[in-house]
MIDREN-173011 format. One record per residue: residue number from 1; x, y, z of N, C-alpha, C in turn. Coordinates in steps of 0.05 Angstrom, whole numbers. Each point is the difference from the previous one (the first is absolute). Layout:
<recs>
REC resi    n_x    n_y    n_z   ca_x   ca_y   ca_z    c_x    c_y    c_z
REC  NUM      X      Y      Z      X      Y      Z      X      Y      Z
...
</recs>
This chain:
<recs>
REC resi    n_x    n_y    n_z   ca_x   ca_y   ca_z    c_x    c_y    c_z
REC    1  -1919  -1751  -1675     11    -27     -1     26      0     15
REC    2      6    -22     14     26     -2     13     21     -9    -20
REC    3     19     18     -5     22     -6    -19     22    -14     15
REC    4     20     -9    -16     23    -14     12     15     20     18
REC    5     10    -11     22     12     16     21     30      5     -7
REC    6      8     26      2     28      6     -4     11      7     27
REC    7     21    -13      8     12      4     27     12     28      1
REC    8     -5     16     22     12     26      3     29     -3      7
REC    9     16     21     -3     28     -1      8      2     -7     29
REC   10     20    -15      7      4     -8     28     24     15     11
REC   11      1     -1     27     23     13     14     -6     29      6
REC   12     15     12     19     -5     28      7     12     19    -20
REC   13    -10     25      0     10     19    -19     28      9      7
REC   14     15      8    -20     27     11      4      3     25    -17
REC   15     22     13      4      5     25    -15      5     -5    -29
REC   16     10    -24     -7      5     -6    -28     22     17    -12
REC   17     -1      6    -26     22     13    -14      0     30      5
REC   18    -21     11     14     -2     29      3      8      9     28
REC   19     16    -14     14      8      7     27     12     28      0
REC   20     -9     16     20      9     28      1     27      2     16
REC   21     20     11    -13     26      3     14     -1     24     19
REC   22     20      1     18      2     23     17    -19     -1     24
REC   23      1     22     16    -16      1     24    -30      2     -7
REC   24    -16    -11     18    -29      2     -4    -11     27      9
REC   25    -21     10    -12    -10     26      7    -13      0     28
REC   26      1     23     13    -13      3     26    -29      8     -3
REC   27    -14      0     22    -28      8      0     -2     29    -11
REC   28     18     17      9     -1     28    -10      4      2    -30
REC   29     18    -16    -11      4      1    -29    -24    -11    -15
REC   30    -16    -17     13    -23    -11    -13    -25     17      5
REC   31      2     22     14    -23     17      7    -16      8    -24
REC   32     11      9    -22    -16      8    -23    -17    -24    -11
REC   33     12    -23      1    -15    -24    -10    -23     -7     18
REC   34      6      0     26    -21     -6     20    -23     20     -2
REC   35      7     26     -4    -21     20     -2    -17     -4    -25
REC   36     12    -10    -22    -16     -6    -24    -20    -22      6
REC   37      7    -17     19    -18    -22      9    -20     10     21
REC   38      1     25      7    -18     10     20      8     -5     28
REC   39     26     -5      5     10     -7     26     22     19      9
REC   40     -4     17     20     22     17     10     23    -17     10
REC   41     24      7    -10     23    -16      7      5      0     30
REC   42     -6     21     14      5      1     29    -16    -20     16
REC   43    -21    -11    -12    -17    -19     14      9    -29     -4
REC   44     20     -4    -18      8    -27     -7     27     -7     14
REC   45      1    -23     12     24     -9     13     12    -24    -14
REC   46     27     -2      0     12    -24    -12     -9    -25     14
REC   47     -4    -21    -16     -6    -26     11     22     -8     20
REC   48     -8     -9     24     19     -8     20      4     21     22
REC   49    -13     23     -3      2     21     21    -14    -11     25
REC   50     15     -1     22    -12    -13     24    -20     18     14
REC   51    -19    -13     14    -19     13     18    -16     22    -14
REC   52     -8     -4    -24    -16     20    -14    -21    -14    -18
REC   53    -21     15     -5    -21    -10    -19     -5     21    -21
REC   54    -12     -9    -22     -6     18    -22     10    -11    -26
REC   55     -3     15    -22      9     -9    -26     30     -7      0
REC   56      7    -20    -15     28     -8     -1     11      2    -28
REC   57     26      4     -2     13      2    -26     24    -19      0
REC   58      4    -14    -22     23    -17     -2     11      2    -29
REC   59     26      6     -2     13      1    -25     15    -26     -5
REC   60     -6    -13    -22     12    -26     -6     28      4    -11
REC   61     20    -11     14     27      1     -8      7    -22    -20
REC   62     23      2    -13      8    -20    -20     -1    -29     11
REC   63    -15    -17    -13     -1    -28      7    -16     -6     25
REC   64    -14     20     12    -14     -4     25    -26    -15     -5
REC   65     -8    -17     18    -25    -14     -1    -17      7     25
REC   66    -25      7     -4    -17      7     22    -15    -25      9
REC   67     15    -18     13    -11    -25      9     10     -5     29
REC   68    -10    -23     10     10     -9     26     -4     19     22
REC   69     21      5     15     -2     16     25    -10     28     -6
REC   70      9     12    -23     -9     28     -6    -30      1     -5
REC   71    -11    -20    -14    -28      0     -5    -16     -4     26
REC   72     10    -16     18    -13     -3     26      1     26     16
REC   73     22     14     -3      3     26     13    -21     19    -12
REC   74     -3     -1    -26    -20     17    -13    -28     -5     11
REC   75     -7    -25      4    -26     -8     10     -4     12     28
REC   76     21      0     16     -2     10     27      0     31      1
REC   77     13     13    -19      2     29      1    -24     15    -11
REC   78    -12    -10    -21    -21     15    -13    -27     -2     16
REC   79    -11     23      6    -27      0     11    -21     -7    -21
REC   80    -24     -4      9    -20    -10    -19     -5     18    -23
REC   81      1     26      4     -5     19    -22     25     12    -12
REC   82     23     -9      9     25     11    -10      8    -11    -28
REC   83     17     14    -13      9     -8    -27     30     -4      0
REC   84      9    -18    -17     28     -4     -5      7     13    -27
REC   85     20     17     -1     10     11    -25     26    -14     -7
REC   86     -2    -19    -19     22    -16     -7     13     12    -25
REC   87     25     10      3     14     14    -21     19    -19    -14
REC   88     -3     -3    -26     18    -16    -17     17     18    -17
REC   89     26      1      5     17     18    -14      5     -9    -29
REC   90      3     19    -18      6     -6    -28    -25     -5    -16
REC   91      3     -5    -25    -24     -6    -17    -12    -27      7
REC   92    -26     -2     -3    -14    -25      6    -21     -5    -21
REC   93      0    -24    -12    -22     -6    -18    -23    -11     16
REC   94    -23     -3    -14    -25     -9     13      3    -27     14
REC   95     15    -18    -13      2    -27     11     16      1     27
REC   96     20     16      1     15      2     25    -17     11     22
REC   97    -15     21     -6    -18     11     20    -21    -20      9
REC   98    -10    -16    -19    -20    -20      7     11    -21     18
REC   99     26     -7     -5     13    -20     17      2      9     29
REC  100      8     26      3      1     11     27    -28      1     13
REC  101    -20      8    -16    -27      0     10     -9    -27     11
REC  102      7    -21    -15     -7    -27      8     15     -8     25
REC  103     24     10      4     16     -6     24    -13     12     25
REC  104    -12     23     -3    -13     13     23    -27    -12      7
REC  105    -13    -13    -19    -26    -12      5      4    -27     15
REC  106    -17     -8     19    -26     12      7      2     19     23
REC  107     23      7     11      1     19     21    -10     27     -9
REC  108     10      9    -23     -7     27    -10    -12     -2    -28
REC  109    -18     18     -6    -10      3    -27     10     27    -11
REC  110     14     -2    -23     10     24    -13    -22     13    -17
REC  111     -8     24      8    -22     13    -15      8     28    -11
REC  112     26      6      1     10     25    -11     29     -4     -9
REC  113      7     13    -22     27     -3    -11      9     26    -12
REC  114     25      7      7     12     24    -12     26     -8    -14
REC  115      4     11    -24     26     -3    -14     11     28     -5
REC  116     26      3      6     13     26     -3     23     -2    -19
REC  117      1     18    -19     22      0    -19      1     27    -14
REC  118     23     11     -4      3     25    -14    -15     23     12
REC  119     -2      1     27    -13     22     14    -30     -1     -2
REC  120    -12    -22     -8    -29     -3     -1     -9    -25     15
REC  121    -22      2     13    -12    -22     15    -27     -8    -12
REC  122     -3    -26     -5    -26    -10     -9    -12    -17     23
REC  123    -23      8     10    -12    -14     22    -25    -14    -10
REC  124     -1    -26      5    -22    -17    -10    -15    -13     22
REC  125    -26     -2     -3    -17    -18     16    -15    -17    -21
REC  126    -18    -17     10    -15    -17    -19    -18     17    -18
REC  127     -7     24      9    -19     15    -16     10     27     -9
REC  128     26      5      4      9     27     -8     30     -1     -6
REC  129      9     20    -15     28      4     -7      5     30     -1
REC  130     18     10     17      6     29      1     30      4     -3
REC  131      7     20    -16     29      6     -4      5     29      8
REC  132     22      3     15      8     27      9     30      2      1
REC  133      9     25      0     29      5      3      8     -1     29
REC  134     23    -11      5     11     -2     28     28     10      0
REC  135      8     11     23     27     11      3     18    -23     10
REC  136      6    -18    -19     17    -23      6     12    -10    -25
REC  137     26     -7      2     15    -11    -23      1    -31      3
REC  138    -13    -11     20      1    -29      4    -16    -15    -21
REC  139      8    -25     -4    -16    -18    -16     -8    -24     17
REC  140    -26     -4      4     -9    -20     19    -29     -6     -4
REC  141    -10    -20     14    -28     -6      2     -7     -4     29
REC  142    -25      7      7    -10     -3     27    -26    -16      0
REC  143      0    -23     13    -24    -16      4    -12      8     27
REC  144    -25      7      1    -13      7     25    -19    -22      7
REC  145      6    -13     23    -16    -23      8    -13      5     27
REC  146    -24     -9      3    -15      1     25     -9    -27      8
REC  147     -5     -4     25     -7    -27     10    -25    -10    -15
REC  148      1    -25     -8    -23    -13    -12    -24      1     18
REC  149      4     -4     26    -22      0     18    -13     28      2
REC  150     16     21     -4    -11     27      0    -15      6    -26
REC  151     12     -7    -22    -12      5    -26    -27    -15     -3
REC  152     -1    -24     13    -24    -16     -2    -18      2     25
REC  153      5     20     17    -16      3     24    -28      8     -6
REC  154    -18     -2     19    -28      7     -4     -4     29     -8
REC  155     13     18     14     -4     28     -7     10      7    -28
REC  156     24    -10     -7     11      5    -26    -18    -12    -22
REC  157    -10    -24      5    -17    -14    -20    -26     16     -4
REC  158    -13      9     21    -25     14     -3      5     26    -15
REC  159     21     15      7      6     25    -14      4     -5    -30
REC  160     16    -20     -6      7     -5    -28    -25     -9    -16
REC  161    -15    -19     12    -23    -10    -14    -22     21     -4
REC  162     -5     16     21    -19     22     -3      8     19    -23
REC  163     25      6     -1     10     19    -20     -4    -11    -28
REC  164      3    -27     -3     -1    -12    -27    -26    -14     -6
REC  165    -20      4     17    -25    -16     -2    -13      2    -27
REC  166     -2     24    -12    -14      2    -25     14    -15    -22
REC  167     26     -2      1     15    -15    -20     -6    -30      0
REC  168     -9    -10     23     -7    -29      2    -28     -5    -12
REC  169    -14     21     -6    -28     -4    -10     -1     -3    -30
REC  170     22      5    -13      0     -1    -29    -15     23    -13
REC  171      4      5    -25    -13     22    -14    -15    -11    -24
REC  172    -26     -1      2    -16    -10    -23      6     15    -25
REC  173      3    -14    -22      7     13    -25     29      3     -6
REC  174     17     -4     21     29      2     -5     11    -24    -13
REC  175     24      2    -11     11    -22    -16      4    -26     17
REC  176      6      4     26      5    -24     16    -24    -11     15
REC  177    -23     13     -3    -23     -8     16    -10    -28     -6
REC  178     -2     -9    -26     -9    -27     -5     17    -21     14
REC  179     26      4      0     18    -19     13     -4      1     31
REC  180     -3     24     10     -4      5     29    -25    -17      9
REC  181    -22      2    -14    -24    -14      8      2    -30     -5
REC  182     13     -8    -22      2    -28     -6     16    -15     22
REC  183     22     12      9     16    -13     21    -16     -4     25
REC  184    -16     20      8    -16     -2     24    -23    -20     -3
REC  185    -11     -1    -24    -22    -19     -6     11    -28      2
REC  186     24     -4    -11     12    -27      0      3    -10     29
REC  187     11     16     18      4     -8     27    -27     -2     15
REC  188    -17     20     -4    -25      1     15    -19    -23     -7
REC  189      3    -11    -24    -18    -22     -8     15    -27     -2
REC  190     22     -2     14     16    -24     -1    -16    -24     10
REC  191    -16      4     21    -18    -22     10    -28      9      4
REC  192     -7     26     -4    -27      9      7    -22    -15    -15
REC  193      3     -6    -26    -22    -14    -14     -7    -27     13
REC  194     20    -15     11     -5    -25     13    -17      4     25
REC  195      7     22     15    -15      6     24    -29      5     -6
REC  196     -5     15    -22    -28      6     -7    -16    -26     -6
REC  197     12    -18    -14    -14    -24     -7     -5    -18     24
REC  198     18     -1     19     -3    -17     23    -19     12     21
REC  199     -4     26      0    -16     12     21    -20     19    -12
REC  200    -15     -9    -19    -18     18    -14    -22     12     18
REC  201     -7    -14     22    -21     10     17     10     14     24
REC  202     26      4      2     12     13     24     14     26     -9
REC  203      3     18     19     15     25     -5     29     -6      5
REC  204     17      1    -20     28     -4      3     13     24     13
REC  205     17     -6     19     15     22     14     28      1    -12
REC  206      7     23    -11     26      4    -14     15     22     15
REC  207     26     -5      4     17     20     13     23      7    -19
REC  208      3     25     -6     23     10    -15     21     10     20
REC  209     21    -16      3     19      3     22     23     18    -10
REC  210     -4     26      4     18     20    -11     -9      9    -27
REC  211    -21     17      0    -16      3    -25     10     20    -20
REC  212     18     19      9      7     22    -19    -26     14     -7
REC  213     -4      5    -26    -25     13     -9    -23    -20     -3
REC  214      5    -25      7    -22    -19      4     -7    -18    -24
REC  215     15      3    -22    -10    -13    -24      1    -30      0
REC  216     19    -12     14      1    -29      1    -24    -12     14
REC  217     -6     11     24    -23     -9     14    -26      7    -14
REC  218     -1     23    -13    -24      7    -15     -5    -19    -23
REC  219     21     -9    -14     -4    -19    -21    -10    -26     11
REC  220     10     -8     23    -10    -25     12    -30      2      7
REC  221     -7     23     12    -28      4      7    -19      2    -24
REC  222     10     12    -22    -16      1    -24     -5    -28    -12
REC  223     18    -18      4     -3    -27    -10    -15    -18     19
REC  224     -8     10     23    -15    -15     20    -24     16      9
REC  225    -21      0    -17    -24     17      6    -10     -4     28
REC  226     -6     23     13    -10     -1     27     21     -3     22
REC  227     25     -1     -8     22     -4     20      2     24     18
REC  228     10     -5     24      7     22     18     30      4     -3
REC  229      9     25     -4     28      6     -4     10     18     23
REC  230     21     -9     14     14     17     19     28      6    -12
REC  231      9     24      4     26      8    -11     15     17     21
REC  232     26     -4      2     15     18     18     27      6    -13
REC  233     12     22     10     26      9    -10     11     18     22
REC  234     27      2      2     11     19     19     -8     29     -6
REC  235     -6      6    -25     -6     28     -8    -30      5      2
REC  236     -9     18     18    -28      7      1    -10     12    -27
REC  237     18     13    -14     -8     11    -26     -6    -22    -20
REC  238     16    -21      0     -6    -23    -17    -26    -14      7
REC  239     -6     -2     26    -25    -12      8    -23     17     -9
REC  240      3     27      1    -21     17    -10     -5     -3    -30
REC  241     21     -2    -15     -2     -4    -29    -13    -26     -6
REC  242      7    -21     15    -12    -27     -4    -30      2      4
REC  243     -9     13     22    -28      3      5    -15     14    -23
REC  244     13     21    -11    -12     14    -22     -3    -18    -25
REC  245     21    -16     -5     -1    -18    -23    -21    -22      4
REC  246     -3    -10     25    -20    -20      6    -28     11     -5
REC  247     -5     25      9    -26     12     -4     -6      5    -29
REC  248     20      8    -15     -4      6    -29     -6    -26    -15
REC  249     11    -23      9     -5    -25    -13    -25    -14      9
REC  250    -14     12     20    -25    -12      9      4    -23     19
REC  251     23     -2     14      4    -21     20    -13     10     26
REC  252    -22    -12      7    -16     10     22     11     -7     28
REC  253     12    -23      2      9     -9     26     31      3      1
REC  254      8     23     11     29      7      0      6     14     26
REC  255     24     -6     11     10     14     23     30      3     -2
REC  256     11     24      5     29      4     -1     10     12     26
REC  257     24     -8      8     12     10     24     30      3     -5
REC  258     13     20     12     29      2     -1     13    -21     19
REC  259     23    -10     -8     14    -19     17     23    -13    -14
REC  260     15    -15     15     24    -14    -10     -3    -30      1
REC  261     13    -14    -18     -2    -29     -1     10    -14     25
REC  262     20     12     14     10    -13     24    -20      0     23
REC  263    -20     18     -1    -22      0     19    -25      8    -15
REC  264    -11    -17    -17    -22      7    -18    -25     10     15
REC  265    -13     20    -11    -24     11     12    -25    -17     -5
REC  266      1    -20    -16    -22    -19     -5     11    -28      7
REC  267    -17    -18     10    -26      6     13      5      8     28
REC  268    -16     18     10      0      8     28    -14    -22     16
REC  269      3      2     27    -13    -19     17    -30     -1     -5
REC  270    -10    -23     -4    -29     -4     -6     -6      0    -29
REC  271     18      7    -17     -4     -1    -29      9    -26    -12
REC  272    -13     -8    -22      7    -26    -12     25      3    -17
REC  273     16    -22     -1     24      0    -17     -9     -1    -30
REC  274     19     -3    -18     -5      4    -28      3    -26    -16
REC  275    -18     -2    -21      0    -23    -17     22      2    -22
REC  276      6     25     -7     21      5    -20     16     24      9
REC  277     26     -4      2     18     22      7     20      4    -22
REC  278      3     24    -10     17      6    -22     20     21      9
REC  279     26     -5     -5     21     20      6     18      1    -24
REC  280     -1     23    -14     15      3    -24     21     23      2
REC  281     25     -8     -1     22     20      0      2     14     27
REC  282     -3    -15     22      0     13     26     23    -11     18
REC  283      5    -26      0     19    -11     19     28     12     -2
REC  284      8      9    -24     26     12     -3      3     27     14
REC  285    -23     12      8      1     25     15      2     -4     30
REC  286      0    -25      9      0     -5     29     28     -2     11
REC  287      6     14     22     26     -2     13      3    -26     16
REC  288    -22    -13      6      0    -24     16    -19    -21    -13
REC  289     11    -15    -18    -16    -18    -17    -13    -22     17
REC  290     13    -10     21    -12    -21     16    -25     11     14
REC  291      1     24     12    -23     11     12    -22      6    -20
REC  292      8      8    -24    -20      6    -21    -14    -26     -8
REC  293     14    -22     -3    -12    -25     -8    -19    -10     23
REC  294      9      4     25    -18     -8     22    -26     15     -1
REC  295      2     27     -6    -24     16     -3    -17     -9    -23
REC  296     12     -7    -22    -15    -10    -23    -15    -25      6
REC  297     13    -20     11    -13    -25      5    -23      2     20
REC  298      3     19     19    -21      4     20    -26     10    -11
REC  299     -1      9    -24    -25     11    -12    -16    -22    -14
REC  300     11    -24     -3    -12    -21    -17    -20    -16     15
REC  301    -23     -5    -13    -20    -19     11     10    -28     -6
REC  302    -11    -21     14      7    -27     -7     -7     -6    -30
REC  303     18    -12    -14     -4     -7    -29      0     24    -18
REC  304     10     23     10      1     24    -16     21     -2    -22
REC  305     -2     17    -20     20      2    -21     17     25      5
REC  306     26     -3     -4     18     23      2     15      3    -26
REC  307      0     24    -11     16      7    -24     20     21      9
REC  308     25     -6     -3     21     18      7     19      3    -23
REC  309      5     24     -8     18      6    -23     19     22      7
REC  310     23     -1    -13     20     22      4     21     -3    -22
REC  311     19     19      1     21      0    -20     19    -24      5
REC  312     13    -10    -20     18    -22      2     29     10      0
REC  313     13      1     23     27     12      0     21    -16    -16
REC  314     -6    -25     -7     19    -16    -15     -5     -1    -30
REC  315    -19     17     -9     -3      2    -29     24     13    -13
REC  316      3     -5    -25     24     12    -14      0     30      1
REC  317    -24     12     -3     -1     29      0      8     12     27
REC  318     -9    -11     22      6     11     26     29     -6      8
REC  319     11    -23     -8     28     -6      5     17     20    -14
REC  320     -7      6    -25     15     20    -16     -1     28     13
REC  321    -23      8      9     -3     26     13     18      2     25
REC  322      1    -21     16     16      1     24     30      3     -6
REC  323      8    -11    -23     28      2     -8      7     27    -11
REC  324    -19     14    -12      7     23    -17    -12     26     10
REC  325    -20      0     17    -13     25      8      7      5     29
REC  326     12     23      6      7      6     28    -24      8     18
REC  327    -21     10    -13    -24      8     15    -23    -18     -8
REC  328    -12    -14     20    -22    -17     -5    -21      4     22
REC  329    -26     -4     -6    -20      1     21      6    -21     22
REC  330     -6      7     24      6    -18     23    -13    -27     -4
REC  331    -24     -1    -12    -15    -25     -2     15    -19    -20
REC  332     14     10    -19     15    -17    -18     22    -15     15
REC  333     13     13     18     20    -13     16    -11    -18     22
REC  334    -24      7      9    -12    -14     23    -18    -24     -9
REC  335     -4     -2    -26    -18    -22    -11     12    -27      7
REC  336    -18    -19      5      7    -28      6     -7    -19    -23
REC  337     16    -20     -4     -6    -19    -22    -26    -15      6
REC  338    -14     -7    -21    -25    -14      2      2    -25     17
REC  339     22    -15     -4      4    -25     15      2      4     30
REC  340     12     23      8      3      6     28    -28      6     13
REC  341    -16     16    -15    -27      6     11    -17    -25      1
REC  342      2    -17    -21    -15    -25      0      7    -17     24
REC  343     26     -4      6      8    -16     22    -11     11     27
REC  344      2     27      2    -10     13     25    -30     -4      3
REC  345    -15      1    -21    -29     -4      2     -7    -29      6
REC  346     15    -19    -12     -4    -28      6      6     -6     29
REC  347     21     13     10      7     -4     29    -22     10     18
REC  348    -17     18    -10    -23     10     16    -25    -15     -6
REC  349      2    -23    -13    -23    -17     -4    -15      2    -26
REC  350      9     17    -18    -14      3    -26     10    -22    -20
REC  351    -17     -6    -19      7    -19    -21      1     14    -27
REC  352     23     -3    -14      3     13    -25    -17    -13    -21
REC  353    -14     16    -16    -17    -10    -21     12      4    -28
REC  354      7     25     -6     12      6    -26     15     26      1
REC  355     17      4    -19     15     25     -2     -1     10    -29
REC  356      7     25     -4     -1     11    -26     19     24     -3
REC  357      1     11    -24     16     24     -5    -16     17    -20
REC  358      2     26      1    -16     16    -17     15     25    -10
REC  359     26      2      4     14     23     -9     29     -7     -8
REC  360      6      4    -26     28     -3     -9     16     23     12
REC  361     23     -7     12     16     21     13     19     14    -20
REC  362      5    -12    -22     18     13    -20     -5    -13    -27
REC  363     -5     16    -21      2     29     -2    -27     14      2
REC  364    -21    -13      8    -27     12     -1     -2     26     16
REC  365     10      1     26     -3     26     14     14     23    -14
REC  366     24     -6    -11     15     22    -14    -16      8    -25
REC  367    -10    -19    -14    -16      7    -24    -26     15      7
REC  368    -12     -8     22    -24     14      8      6     29      7
REC  369     22      5     14      8     27      7      3     17    -25
REC  370     15    -11    -20      3     15    -25    -26      5    -14
REC  371    -17    -21      1    -27      2    -13    -16     22     12
REC  372      1      3     27    -17     19     14     11     28     -1
REC  373     27      3     -1     12     26      2      8     12    -27
REC  374      4    -17    -20     10     10    -25    -17     -7    -25
REC  375    -15    -22      2    -15    -10    -23    -30      4      1
REC  376     -9     15     20    -29      6      2    -18    -25      1
REC  377     12    -23     10    -16    -24      3     -5    -17    -24
REC  378     15      4    -21     -5    -16    -24      6    -30      4
REC  379     17     -6     19      7    -28      5    -15    -13     24
REC  380    -20     14     10    -14     -9     24    -11    -28     -4
REC  381    -15     -4    -21    -14    -25     -5     20    -23     -6
REC  382     20      4    -17     20    -22     -4     15     -7     25
REC  383      7     19     17     14     -6     25    -18    -15     19
REC  384    -25      9      2    -19    -15     17     -3    -28     -9
REC  385     -2     -4    -26     -3    -27    -11     25    -17      6
REC  386     24     12     -1     24    -15      6      0     -9     29
REC  387     -9     16     19     -2     -8     27    -22    -22      4
REC  388    -22      3    -14    -20    -21      2     10    -27    -10
REC  389     15      0    -22     11    -25    -10     20    -12     20
REC  390     15     18     14     20    -10     18    -12     -9     27
REC  391    -25      6      5    -13     -8     25     -2    -30      2
REC  392      7    -11     22     -4    -29      4     -9     -6     28
REC  393    -12    -23      3     -8    -10     26      9    -29      2
REC  394     13     -7     22      9    -27      4    -12    -11     25
REC  395      1    -26      3    -11    -13     24     19      2     23
</recs>
């Protein structure tokens, strides 16, 4: 459900009450910290070094703001695969780090963080936390940012999705599996029953536009007997898993191809467009939303139905996360409000029929995590019921 919106803090980040006195450390003095991050200090140059390319380092001085001319210089200096090591001197709480992360977006996505204190460094990513001793008496934090366009590039996306493909398939019998399947069934059958009734003598053509492990499209096909299902995803491994799931469910007319929404692999020249196109949780992964929407609309047959769903960046839970968490998945920052997507689709000639919501953003996800990791699933059914009660559809 869409909760009331809480406005995020405004204005650029500043040093606040923890400004570091005295001279700022040199690259050499930061060498142990950079090495803890897996970066040889000799390869990093201070931001503003002329006529050079490669990783950049910038130490934030008291009261300094990384905006305006300096941010434009950063855009010009960093190569596509280069990283910025932004050093904040002194102690930093999570909110301060999150504010700096927000200031760097959308040019850079922060996907690594190191905090150094008492001769120890803690290095975090979204999926790991490592602590080691370092030969440094400094107290600081380092935000490591890389270009959004690089993090969301085709090669990076395929590598990441292939690596995590099995996780998108869900685990039957696990505490979270009932909710996993229910969410996909809700989206997959948002309009499918109406299509079945109106075209009982015809084979419905369904396209899962960014299929993951395929369950949203599979649910649509299961509710439309005899339907033809096409599914694509950037990850060849996910397409393979989708095909296995389709065969196991007895869906006889299925085809899967790897590809991206900006240039969808369906339909090819000579192939028919689709009566129902479903895209669930995909648009926020696109580095070029306009191209992605153009690709989406190009797959539709006349009078086709389109179901498009994604996370709501203005929900209370996601607003809170952006204020308090310094590391977030790139799609959370890249997500677009529902109203923006609706306007863009209407500008492309589509007519809005209805909207809905099917996931409380807070506190259900937190409770589900505790249920699955600590409570052996005892709250699975009550939490699923809470989300079902919160589900709504409006005109």
